[in-house]
C-alpha positions in Angstrom: -1.7 -0.5 -32.6 0.9 -0.1 -29.5 -1.8 0.7 -27.1 -3.2 -2.8 -27.8 0.1 -4.2 -26.7 -0.4 -2.7 -23.3 -3.9 -4.6 -23.1 -2.2 -7.8 -24.2 0.7 -7.6 -21.4 -2.0 -6.8 -18.7 -3.8 -10.0 -20.0 -0.5 -12.0 -19.8 0.0 -10.8 -16.0 -3.5 -11.9 -15.1 -2.8 -15.4 -16.7 0.5 -15.7 -15.1 -0.9 -15.0 -11.8 -3.9 -17.5 -12.5 -1.0 -20.2 -13.1 0.8 -19.2 -9.6 -2.7 -19.5 -8.0 -3.3 -23.0 -9.2 0.6 -24.0 -8.2 -0.3 -22.6 -4.6 -3.9 -24.5 -4.6 -2.5 -27.7 -5.5 0.2 -27.7 -2.6 -0.6 -30.0 0.5 -2.7 -28.0 3.2 -1.8 -30.4 5.9 -4.4 -32.0 8.1 -6.3 -31.9 11.4 -5.9 -28.9 13.6 -3.7 -26.8 11.2 -6.6 -27.1 8.5 -9.4 -26.3 11.2 -7.4 -23.0 12.2 -7.0 -21.9 8.4 -10.8 -22.2 7.9 -11.3 -19.9 11.0 -9.1 -17.4 9.6 -10.5 -17.8 6.0 -14.1 -17.4 7.2 -13.2 -14.4 9.4 -11.6 -12.4 6.7 -14.3 -13.2 4.1 -17.0 -12.2 6.8 -15.5 -8.7 7.1 -14.9 -8.1 3.3 -18.4 -8.8 2.5 -19.5 -6.7 5.3 -17.2 -3.8 4.1 -18.1 -4.2 0.4 -22.0 -3.6 1.6 -21.0 -0.3 2.6 -18.6 0.4 -0.3 -21.4 -0.4 -2.7 -23.8 2.1 -1.5 -20.7 4.8 -1.5 -20.0 3.8 -5.1 -23.8 4.6 -6.2 -23.8 7.7 -4.3 -20.8 9.3 -5.8 -21.5 8.0 -9.1 -25.0 9.7 -9.0 -23.1 12.8 -7.7 -20.5 12.8 -10.7 -23.2 12.3 -13.0 -25.3 15.3 -11.5 -22.1 17.6 -12.0 -21.4 16.4 -15.3 -25.2 17.9 -16.1 -24.0 21.1 -14.9 -21.3 21.5 -17.5 -18.8 22.1 -14.8 -15.9 20.5 -16.6 -16.9 16.7 -15.6 -17.5 14.2 -18.3 -20.9 12.8 -18.8 -18.5 9.3 -18.8 -16.8 10.1 -15.8 -19.1 8.2 -13.5 -18.6 5.1 -15.6 -15.0 5.3 -15.1 -15.4 5.9 -11.4 -17.3 2.8 -10.9 -14.9 0.5 -13.1 -11.9 2.0 -11.2 -13.7 1.0 -8.1 -14.6 -2.5 -9.0 -11.0 -3.1 -10.2 -9.4 -1.7 -6.8 -12.0 -3.8 -4.9 -11.3 -7.1 -7.2 -7.3 -6.5 -6.6 -7.8 -6.9 -3.1 -10.2 -9.6 -3.1 -8.3 -11.7 -4.9 -4.9 -11.4 -3.1 -6.8 -12.1 0.2 -8.2 -15.2 -1.0 -5.0 -16.7 -2.3 -3.4 -15.6 1.0 -5.9 -17.4 3.2 -5.4 -20.5 1.0 -1.5 -20.2 1.3 -0.9 -19.6 5.0 -1.7 -23.2 5.9 0.5 -24.6 3.0 3.3 -22.4 3.8 3.2 -24.0 7.4 3.0 -27.5 6.1 5.7 -26.9 3.5 7.9 -25.6 6.1 8.0 -28.9 7.9 10.3 -29.9 4.8 12.5 -27.0 4.9 12.8 -22.9 5.0 12.9 -22.9 0.8 9.9 -24.9 0.4 7.9 -22.6 2.6 9.3 -19.2 1.0 8.2 -20.8 -2.4 4.7 -21.3 -1.5 4.4 -17.9 0.5 6.2 -15.9 -2.5 3.9 -17.8 -5.0 1.1 -16.3 -3.5 2.6 -12.9 -3.2 3.1 -13.2 -6.9 -0.6 -13.7 -7.4 -1.2 -10.5 -5.9 1.4 -8.7 -7.5 0.7 -9.8 -11.0 -3.2 -9.2 -10.4 -2.9 -5.7 -9.3 -0.5 -4.6 -12.1 -2.5 -6.9 -14.7 -5.7 -5.3 -13.9 -4.3 -1.7 -13.1 -2.6 -1.8 -16.9 -5.4 -3.4 -18.8 -8.1 -1.0 -16.8 -6.4 2.2 -17.8 -5.6 1.0 -21.4 -9.3 0.0 -22.0 -10.5 3.4 -20.7 -8.1 5.2 -22.8 -8.6 3.2 -26.1 -12.5 3.5 -25.5 -12.6 7.2 -25.2 -9.6 8.7 -26.8 -11.6 8.9 -30.1 -14.9 9.5 -28.5 -14.3 12.8 -26.5 -12.0 15.9 -26.3 -8.7 15.8 -24.9 -9.9 17.7 -21.8 -12.9 15.3 -21.4 -10.4 12.3 -21.7 -8.1 13.4 -18.8 -11.4 13.8 -16.9 -12.6 10.5 -17.3 -9.0 8.9 -16.6 -9.1 11.1 -13.4 -12.7 9.6 -12.5 -11.0 6.2 -12.9 -8.4 7.1 -10.6 -10.9 8.5 -8.0 -12.9 5.1 -8.1 -9.6 3.4 -7.3 -8.3 5.8 -4.7 -11.6 5.8 -2.8 -11.7 2.0 -2.3 -8.0 1.7 -1.7 -8.4 4.2 1.4 -11.6 2.5 2.6 -9.7 -0.8 2.4 -6.5 0.5 3.9 -8.4 2.5 6.9 -10.8 -0.3 7.5 -8.3 -3.2 7.3 -6.0 -1.4 9.3 -8.2 -0.5 12.3 -9.5 -4.3 12.0 -5.9 -5.9 12.0 -4.4 -3.5 14.9 -7.5 -3.4 17.3 -7.1 -7.5 17.3 -3.1 -7.2 17.5 -3.3 -4.9 20.3 -5.5 -7.1 22.5 -3.7 -10.2 21.5 -0.3 -8.8 22.6 -1.2 -6.7 25.5 -3.6 -9.1 27.4 -2.1 -12.5 26.0 1.9 -11.6 26.1 2.3 -9.1 29.0 -0.5 -10.0 31.1 -1.2 -13.5 30.6 2.5 -14.6 29.5 1.4 -16.8 26.6 2.8 -16.5 23.0 1.4 -14.4 20.5 -0.3 -17.1 18.6 -1.3 -19.2 21.4 -4.9 -20.7 20.8 -5.8 -20.1 24.3 -5.9 -16.2 23.4 -9.4 -15.4 22.5 -8.1 -12.6 19.9 -5.6 -14.8 18.2 -7.8 -15.7 15.2 -8.8 -12.2 14.9 -5.2 -11.1 14.8 -4.5 -13.4 12.2 -7.5 -12.7 10.3 -6.3 -8.9 10.3 -3.1 -9.8 8.5 -5.2 -10.5 5.6 -7.5 -7.9 5.5 -5.1 -5.1 6.5 -2.0 -6.3 5.0 -3.2 -7.9 2.0 -6.4 -6.9 0.6 -5.7 -3.2 1.9 -2.3 -3.2 0.6 -3.4 -4.6 -2.8 -6.1 -2.0 -3.2 -3.4 0.6 -1.9 -0.9 -0.1 -4.4 -3.4 -0.7 -7.4 -4.3 3.0 -6.8 -0.8 4.2 -6.7 0.0 2.1 -9.7 -2.8 3.6 -12.0 -2.4 7.1 -10.5 0.9 7.5 -11.8 0.1 6.2 -15.2 -2.9 8.4 -15.3 -0.8 11.3 -14.2 1.7 10.7 -17.0 -1.1 10.4 -19.7 -2.8 13.7 -18.6 0.3 15.5 -18.8 1.2 14.2 -21.8 -2.1 15.1 -23.7 -1.6 18.6 -22.2 1.7 18.9 -23.6 1.5 17.0 -26.7 0.9 18.9 -29.8 -0.7 15.6 -31.1 -2.0 12.3 -29.4 1.2 10.7 -30.0 4.4 8.7 -28.7 4.4 10.9 -25.2 0.6 9.9 -24.5 1.0 6.2 -24.9 4.6 5.7 -23.8 3.5 5.3 -19.9 1.4 2.6 -21.0 4.0 0.7 -22.6 6.5 1.3 -19.9 4.3 0.0 -17.4 3.8 -3.1 -19.9 7.6 -3.7 -20.0 7.5 -3.6 -15.9 5.2 -6.4 -15.8 7.6 -8.3 -18.0 10.6 -7.4 -16.1 8.6 -8.4 -12.9 7.6 -11.6 -14.1 11.4 -12.3 -14.8 12.2 -11.3 -11.2 9.6 -13.2 -9.5 10.8 -16.3 -11.7 14.4 -15.8 -10.4 13.2 -15.7 -6.7 11.2 -19.1 -7.2 13.9 -20.8 -9.2 17.0 -19.8 -7.0 17.5 -22.1 -3.9 19.2 -19.9 -1.3 19.5 -20.3 2.4 18.7 -16.9 3.1 15.4 -16.0 1.7 15.9 -12.3 2.1 18.8 -12.7 -0.3 16.8 -14.8 -3.1 14.4 -11.9 -3.0 16.8 -9.0 -3.0 18.2 -10.9 -5.9 14.7 -10.8 -7.6 14.9 -6.9 -7.3 17.9 -6.3 -8.7 17.0 -8.8 -11.7 13.7 -6.9 -12.3 15.4 -3.6 -12.2 18.2 -4.5 -14.8 15.6 -6.0 -17.0 13.4 -2.9 -16.9 16.3 -0.6 -17.4 17.6 -2.4 -20.6 13.9 -3.0 -22.2 12.7 0.4 -21.4 15.8 2.2 -22.8 15.4 0.2 -26.0 11.9 1.3 -26.0 12.2 5.1 -25.5 14.8 5.0 -28.0 12.6 3.0 -30.7 9.8 5.7 -30.3 12.0 8.9 -29.9 15.3 8.4 -31.7 14.6 11.4 -33.3 13.4 13.3 -30.0 10.0 13.9 -28.3 7.8 16.6 -29.2 6.6 18.3 -25.7 5.2 21.9 -26.4 7.0 23.2 -29.3 10.4 21.7 -27.9 11.9 18.6 -29.1 13.4 16.6 -25.8 16.2 14.0 -26.8 15.1 10.4 -26.2 18.0 9.9 -23.4 16.5 12.9 -21.6 13.1 11.0 -21.2 14.9 7.7 -20.3 17.0 9.3 -17.7 14.1 10.8 -16.1 12.3 7.2 -15.9 15.6 5.9 -14.6 15.6 8.6 -11.7 12.4 7.4 -10.6 13.3 3.5 -10.6 16.6 4.2 -9.0 14.7 6.4 -6.1 12.6 3.5 -5.5 15.5 1.1 -5.1 17.1 3.5 -2.9 14.1 4.1 -0.8 13.5 0.4 -0.7 17.2 -0.3 0.7 17.0 2.7 3.0 13.6 1.4 4.4 15.4 -2.1 5.1 18.4 -0.4 6.8 15.9 1.3 9.2 13.6 -1.4 9.9 15.6 -4.7 9.6 16.8 -6.3 12.9 20.4 -6.9 11.0 21.1 -3.3 11.2 21.9 -0.8 14.0 18.9 1.4 14.1 16.5 -1.4 15.1 19.2 -3.2 17.2 19.6 0.4 19.2 15.5 0.2 19.9 16.1 -3.2 21.3 19.0 -2.2 23.4 16.9 0.9 24.7 14.1 -1.8 25.9 16.4 -3.2 28.6 15.9 0.4 30.2 12.0 -0.1 30.0 9.1 1.1 27.6 9.6 4.7 27.8 13.4 4.7 26.1 12.3 1.9 23.6 9.3 4.5 22.6 11.8 7.2 22.4 14.6 5.5 20.5 11.8 4.4 18.1 10.6 7.8 17.3 13.8 9.2 16.7 14.9 6.1 14.2 11.4 7.1 12.5 12.2 10.6 12.4 15.8 9.9 11.1 14.5 7.5 8.3 12.7 10.2 6.6 16.0 11.9 5.3 17.0 9.5 2.6 13.7 9.2 1.1 13.2 13.2 1.1 16.7 13.6 -0.2 16.2 11.0 -2.8 12.7 12.1 -4.2 14.0 15.8 -4.4 16.9 14.8 -6.4 14.5 12.8 -8.5 12.2 15.4 -9.2 15.1 17.8 -10.2 16.6 15.5 -12.6 13.2 14.6 -14.0 11.9 18.1 -14.2 14.9 19.8 -15.7 15.1 16.9 -18.5 11.7 16.7 -19.2 9.6 19.3 -17.7 6.4 18.0 -15.7 6.0 15.2 -17.8 9.2 13.8 -16.7 8.2 13.8 -13.1 5.0 12.1 -14.0 7.2 9.4 -15.4 9.6 9.3 -12.5 6.6 8.2 -10.8 5.9 5.3 -13.3 9.5 4.5 -13.2 9.4 3.8 -9.3 6.3 1.6 -9.7 7.5 0.0 -13.0 8.2 -3.3 -11.2 5.7 -3.0 -8.9 4.6 -6.8 -9.7 7.9 -7.6 -8.2 8.0 -5.5 -5.0 4.2 -6.4 -4.3 5.0 -9.9 -4.4 7.7 -9.4 -1.6 5.1 -7.5 0.3 2.3 -9.7 0.1 4.6 -12.5 1.0 5.0 -11.2 4.6 1.4 -11.7 6.0 1.5 -14.9 4.6 4.5 -15.8 6.3 3.2 -14.1 9.4 -0.1 -16.5 9.3 1.9 -19.6 8.5 4.0 -19.0 11.8 0.7 -18.4 13.7 -0.8 -21.9 12.5 2.4 -23.4 13.2 2.1 -22.2 16.8 -1.7 -22.7 17.3 -1.8 -26.2 15.8 1.5 -27.3 17.9 3.6 -28.3 14.8 6.8 -28.1 16.7 9.8 -26.0 17.7 11.8 -26.8 14.5 8.7 -25.7 12.4 7.7 -22.8 14.4 11.6 -21.3 14.2 11.6 -21.6 10.3 8.0 -20.1 9.9 9.2 -17.4 12.4 12.3 -16.9 10.3 10.1 -16.2 7.2 7.8 -14.0 9.1 10.9 -11.8 10.5 12.0 -11.3 6.7 8.2 -10.4 5.9 8.3 -7.6 8.2 10.9 -6.1 6.5 9.5 -6.6 2.7 6.3 -5.0 4.2 8.2 -2.1 5.3 10.0 -1.9 1.9 6.8 -2.1 0.0 5.1 0.6 2.2 8.3 2.6 1.2 7.6 2.3 -2.4 4.0 3.3 -2.0 5.0 6.4 0.0 7.8 7.6 -2.2 6.0 7.0 -5.4 2.8 8.9 -3.8 5.0 11.9 -3.4 5.9 11.8 -7.2 2.3 11.0 -8.7 0.8 13.6 -6.2 3.3 16.3 -7.5 2.3 15.3 -10.8 -1.3 15.4 -10.3 -0.6 19.0 -8.5 1.3 20.1 -11.6 -1.5 19.1 -13.8 -4.0 20.7 -11.5 -2.1 24.1 -11.6 -2.0 24.0 -15.3 -5.8 23.2 -15.2 -6.7 26.6 -13.9 -5.2 28.5 -16.8 -5.0 32.2 -15.9 -5.6 31.4 -12.0 -2.3 32.2 -10.5 -1.0 30.9 -7.1 1.3 32.6 -4.9 2.4 31.7 -1.6 2.0 35.7 -0.3 -1.6 35.5 -1.1 -3.5 34.7 2.0 -6.1 32.3 0.1 -3.1 30.0 -0.9 -1.2 30.7 2.6 -4.6 29.3 4.3 -4.8 26.5 1.9 -1.1 25.3 2.8 -1.9 25.2 6.3 -5.2 23.4 6.2 -3.4 20.9 3.8 -0.5 20.4 6.1 -3.2 19.9 8.7 -5.0 17.2 6.8 -2.4 14.2 7.4 -2.4 14.9 11.3 -6.1 14.9 11.5 -6.7 11.8 9.2 -4.1 9.9 11.5 -5.7 11.4 14.6 -8.9 9.9 13.5 -7.7 6.6 12.5 -5.4 6.1 15.4 -8.1 7.1 18.1 -10.5 4.3 16.2 -7.7 1.7 16.6 -7.3 2.8 20.4 -11.2 2.7 21.0 -11.4 -0.8 19.2 -8.4 -2.0 21.1 -9.8 -1.1 24.3 -13.0 -3.2 23.7 -10.7 -6.2 22.5 -8.5 -5.9 25.6 -11.6 -5.8 27.7 -13.3 -8.7 25.8 -10.0 -10.9 26.1 -9.8 -10.1 29.9 -13.4 -11.1 30.5 -13.0 -14.3 28.6 -10.1 -15.2 30.7 -12.0 -14.3 33.9 -15.3 -15.7 33.1 -14.6 -18.8 31.0 -13.0 -21.3 33.3 -10.3 -23.5 32.0 -9.1 -21.3 29.1 -5.6 -20.8 30.5 -5.2 -24.5 31.2 -6.2 -25.5 27.5 -9.3 -27.3 28.8 -11.9 -24.7 27.2 -12.1 -23.1 23.9 -12.2 -19.4 23.7 -15.2 -17.3 22.1 -13.1 -16.4 19.0 -16.0 -15.2 16.9 -16.6 -12.5 19.4 -13.3 -11.0 19.0 -13.9 -11.2 15.3 -17.0 -9.4 15.6 -15.5 -6.4 17.7 -12.7 -5.8 15.1 -15.3 -6.1 12.2 -17.7 -3.6 13.9 -15.3 -1.1 14.8 -13.5 -1.2 11.3 -16.8 -0.7 9.5 -18.0 2.3 11.7 -14.9 4.1 12.0 -13.5 4.0 8.6 -16.2 6.2 7.3 -15.4 9.7 8.3 -11.5 9.7 7.6 -12.3 8.6 4.2 -15.1 11.0 3.3 -12.8 14.0 4.9 -10.5 13.2 2.0 -13.2 13.8 -0.6 -15.1 16.8 1.3 -12.2 19.1 2.3 -10.8 19.7 -1.3 -14.5 20.7 -2.4 -15.4 22.6 0.5 -12.3 24.6 0.3 -12.8 25.1 -3.5 -16.2 26.5 -3.2 -15.8 28.8 -0.1 -16.0 32.3 -1.1 -12.4 33.9 -0.5 -10.7 30.8 -1.0 -11.6 28.8 -4.1 -9.0 27.3 -6.6 -6.0 29.1 -5.1 -6.6 28.1 -1.8 -7.2 24.4 -3.3 -3.6 24.6 -4.8 -2.1 25.5 -1.5 -4.1 22.5 0.3 -2.5 20.1 -2.1 1.0 21.6 -1.6 0.6 21.3 2.1 -0.5 17.8 2.3 2.0 16.5 0.1 4.8 18.0 2.2 3.3 17.0 5.6 1.9 13.7 4.3 4.9 12.4 2.6 7.4 13.2 6.0 4.5 11.9 8.5 4.1 8.6 6.3 7.4 7.7 6.3 8.1 8.3 9.8 5.1 6.3 11.0 5.7 3.3 8.6 9.2 3.2 9.5 9.2 3.7 13.2 6.6 1.1 13.5 8.4 -1.6 11.4 11.5 -0.9 13.5 9.6 -1.3 16.8 8.2 -4.5 15.2 11.4 -6.1 14.3 13.3 -4.6 17.8 10.8 -6.9 19.5 11.7 -9.9 17.5 15.4 -9.3 17.7 14.9 -9.9 21.4 12.6 -12.8 20.9 15.6 -14.5 19.0 17.4 -14.5 22.6 19.2 -11.0 22.7 18.9 -9.1 26.0 17.2 -11.9 27.7 15.0 -13.3 25.2 11.0 -14.0 25.5 9.5 -13.1 28.9 12.2 -10.9 30.0 12.1 -7.2 31.2 13.2 -6.0 27.8 11.0 -8.2 26.0 8.2 -6.7 27.9 9.1 -3.3 27.1 9.4 -4.0 23.4 5.9 -5.7 23.3 4.8 -2.1 24.3 6.8 -0.4 21.8 5.3 -2.6 19.1 2.0 -2.1 20.1 2.4 1.6 19.8 3.9 1.0 16.3 1.4 -1.3 15.0 -1.2 1.3 14.0 1.2 3.5 12.8 2.7 1.3 10.2 -0.3 -0.6 9.4 -3.2 1.9 9.6 -2.3 5.6 9.6 1.0 5.6 7.8 0.1 3.8 4.7 -3.1 5.5 4.3 -1.5 8.9 3.8 0.0 8.2 0.6 -3.7 7.4 -0.6 -4.9 10.4 1.2 -2.7 13.0 -0.6 -3.5 11.5 -4.1 -7.2 11.3 -3.7 -7.2 14.7 -2.7 -5.4 15.6 -5.7 -7.7 13.2 -8.1 -10.8 14.9 -6.3 -9.5 18.4 -6.9 -8.6 17.9 -10.8 -12.3 16.4 -11.4 -13.9 19.5 -9.5 -11.3 21.9 -10.9 -13.7 23.6 -13.2 -16.3 24.2 -10.3 -13.6 25.8 -8.3 -12.8 28.5 -11.1 -16.4 29.2 -11.6 
C-alpha cells in the first residue's frame, strides 16, 4: 500500500512542475530583437539535442541487445534488465529535455521581467528552475517505484536488484553523455567568445557583434540545464536504488527497510515543494537570501516529516539481518546525509562566492597577471576539498556505526532528499545567465543589464552549490554501491595486499584523470576551432565590429555541435568498457574490479570538488572585478581574470561535474556484470 504512495507523490511533483511551466509560459516575452535572439538560442539548443539523441538512440539499442545476450548466458543478468535499462535511459533524457525546453522559454521572459524589478526576474527564473527540479525528482521517484512494484513479486530478490541496477545503468549512461557532450559544447563557445571577444576585440561578453555569442548562450542550456538535469536525475535514482538493493540484501523479509527510501524520497519532494513556494512567495531584496531561506525551510520540513515516518514504521525497531536497529539510529543516519549536504553546499558557497575571502583573493591576485590568478585559483580549489571530505567522512562513520551499510546508502538518500529545491536553485543559474545575455544583446539599457547581471552572479554560486551536492552524494552513493558489490561477490575476498586488488586501485585512481584529460582536450580542440572561426569572421566580414554587418552565428553553433557529438563518445564508453575488461582479464577479475571502484571513488571525489570549486571561484573573481573592483572592466586585472575564468570553465562545467557520474556508472556496470567476473 505505502509503495503506491511514492508513485502518487511522484505524480504530484510532475503536476506541480506543470503548473510552474504554465506560469512561466504566460509571462510576457517582450518584443522585437529580444524575441529574435531568444529564438536563435532555442533553435540552437534543440538542434544540438536532436543530433545528440540520434547517437544516444543507437547506443541504447546496442547496449540493450548486449544485456539481453548476457541474460541468455545465465551470468546473473535478468532477462528484464534490458527493459529497465531502456526505461531509465528514456527518463534520464526526458528529464534534461524538459528542463532545457522551459529554460529556453524562461530566459527572455526573465529579461523582460527584470525591466520591472529584480524580484520579478527572480520569480520567473526560479519558477523555470522549479520545473526542472520537480520534473527530475518526479520522474526519478515514479520510475524507480514503478520498476520496483512491477518486478518485486515477479522475480527473485537477486534479479530484482539486477533489474534496478539496469534502470540506474540507463540513467547514468545518458547522464554522462549529456554532461560530457553539453560541457564540450558550452565551453568551446564560451572560450571563443571570451578570448576573442573580450580580450582581443575588447567588446562585452554578450555583445551581438561576437559571432560566438549565440553558441555561448545555447551552451548554457545544453550543458548547465539539460546536462545537469540528466546528471542529478541519475544521482537521485542511484541513491534510492542502492538503498533498496542493500535493504533487499539485509532484510529477512521484503519489509520496511526496502520501501523506506521510496517514502523518504516522497517526503523530500513534499519538503521541496514547500521550500520552492517559500522562495517564490518571499519578497526579499537579496535573491540569495530568499533561496537560502527556501533551502532551510525544505531541510526543516524534511527533518520533521522523515523523523515521524521512520518512527511510525519502526517504533519497535528495524530488522537488519538478525539484529534489531532502533528507529532513531535509522533517523540519525538519514540526518547525517542531509546535514552533510547542507554543509557541503555552504562550504561551496564560501569558496566560490565573491562575497567571501577566497574568491576575492583570486581577484586581488589578478592585479599581477594571469599566472598569479591561476595559481591562487588552483590553491583555492584544492583547499575547498577539505570540508567536503571531512563532512562526508563523518557522515559515513556515523551512518555505518548506527545502521551498517544500509545507513550509508540512506545517508545518500538524505543528502539528495530535497533535490527538488536545490536543483531549482541550480537551474535558475543558466536562465539568469541567458537573461543577462539577452538584455545586453537586445540593448535593454544599463539598469536592466545590471539587474540581470546581479541575478546571474548569484546563479554562478547556486550552480556551484548544485555541483557540490551532486559530487557529495556521488561519494556516498558510490560507496553504497561498492559495498553492495563486495557483498555480491560472496566468498571472493579483497585484500589491499593482493596484487590484483592493488593494480585495480591504481587503475581506478587513474580513471578520473584519464577521463578528465579526454574531456579537457576535447574542449581545447573545439575552442581552437571556435577562436579561429571568430577571428576569421572579424577579419573577412566587413563591418561586424562597427555593427553594420551580421555575424554568421550558425557556423559557430555548428562547430560546437560537431565537436560535442564527436568527442563525447570515447570518455563515456571508457567508463563502461574498463570495469568489464578488468573483470574478465585473467589474473585480475572480480577482486581487481573492487580495487578499481575504491580507487576511482577516492580520486574522483577529490578531483571533482577541486575542479568544480576552482572553476566557480575563477568565474566569480572575474565578475567581482567587473563590478568595479581592481580597475573594473577592461583593466589589466580584468584581462587576467578572463584568462583564469577561461581555464576554469571546462573544469567546472565539463570535466568536474562529469566525474560524479563516472564513479557511479562504473559501480553500476560492475554490479550488473559481477557474476560474470566471478565466473
